[in-house]
N, C-alpha and C positions, 0 to 999 in steps of 0.2 A: 933243586926246584924251589924251595922256599924263598931264596934270595930274590927271585924274579917275581914272586907273587905280589899282587896289589894287596895292601894291608889297610886301606882306608875305605870307609863307606862313602856313600854319595854326599853326605854332609861334611866329610873331611875328618870326622872323629875316629880314633882308633878303637877297635874292639879289644877288650882285654881277656875275654873268655869265650870259649866255644861251647855252646850249650844246645840242647835239644829245643830248637825254636818252634814257633807255631808252624812254619813251613815243613820242618822235619816231622812234626806230629801229623800234619795233613798227609804227607808222603807215606808215613808209616801206616796210617789208616787205609789209604788207597792200595798199598801193597797187600795188606791183609784182606780187604774186602773186594777190591776191584780185580786184582790180578790173582788172588788166591794163594799168595805166599804163606808159608807156615810162620808162626811166631819166631822160630829159630832163624829162618831165612831172612826175615825182616830185621832182626837184631844184628845179624851179620852184615847186611847191607847198610844199615845205619852206622855201624862201626866203621865200615870202609869209608863212608862219606865223611864222618867226623875226623877220621885219621887223615884223609885227603885235605880237609879244611885246616886241620892243625898244621900240616906240612906247609900250607900256603899262608898260615897266620891270618886266616879270614874266617868269619862265621858263615854258616849256610845262608843266612838271610842276606849277607853282603854279596855272596856269589850271585844270588838271584837278582839283587838290586843292580849290581854292576853289569849284568848281562841284559837287563831290561831298559836301563835309563842312561841317558847321556850320549854325547857324540862318539864316545869310544866303546859303546856297548858291543859292537861287532868284534872289535879287537880283543876286548875282555873275554867274550864268549870263546873266540878262537884260542886264546891263551889257556883258559880253563879246560877246554876240550883236549888240547894238545898235552897239557900237564896230566890230565886224567889218563890219556892213552899211555903216556910214559910211566906212570905210576901203577898201572894195572887196575885203576879204578874207573875205567872208561864207561862200561855199561851202567854202573851205579850212578855216576855223576850225570850221565845222559838221562837216566830214568828220573833222577831228582829234578833236573831242570825241566824236562817235559811235563812232569806232574805238577810243576810249579808255574806252568804256562809260558816257559821260555821256548821259543822256536829255535831248535838246534839244527834245523835242516836247511836253512838259507831262505832267501827272499822269495823263491819260487813257490814255496809251500804256503798255502793259505791256512792259517789257524783261526778258529773262531775266537772272537773278541770277548765273549761272555760265556758263563756257564750255560745259560739258556741256549745260546747258539750251538754250543758243543752237544748238549742233550738233543737238540733238534737234528743235528747232522750225524751224531755218532750213536745215539740211543740212550735209554733211561739209565743204564749202568753208570753213566758219567754224572748223574745228578748227585750233588754233595748231600750227605746226610748231616743234619745239624743236631 
């Protein structure tokens, strides 16, 4: 799987380390407080995500970036979702992408563009705590 994984971010520079990015920290908080996962469950899911990213030689931030921007974003998203299914990380990667605002469901699903729109449509539990 790793040989086919994109390894460059949108600016073209390579990432040398996989770390717990701000997106991972946001996802961790959401899993704890929004979905009610236990700290152990959250640690397991973060571990699965980081292992997946390491296998693809890409950071979590770059996965989000590649799935959000550029003319190849749909192809990148499909690639990562297929790789996640094949590696057994499917639900974890989907969760990470959804919590990061990436529409994994296709063009027919309307996702709110802002946190305020999400709160308005889905309820107060989607309001980010700062």
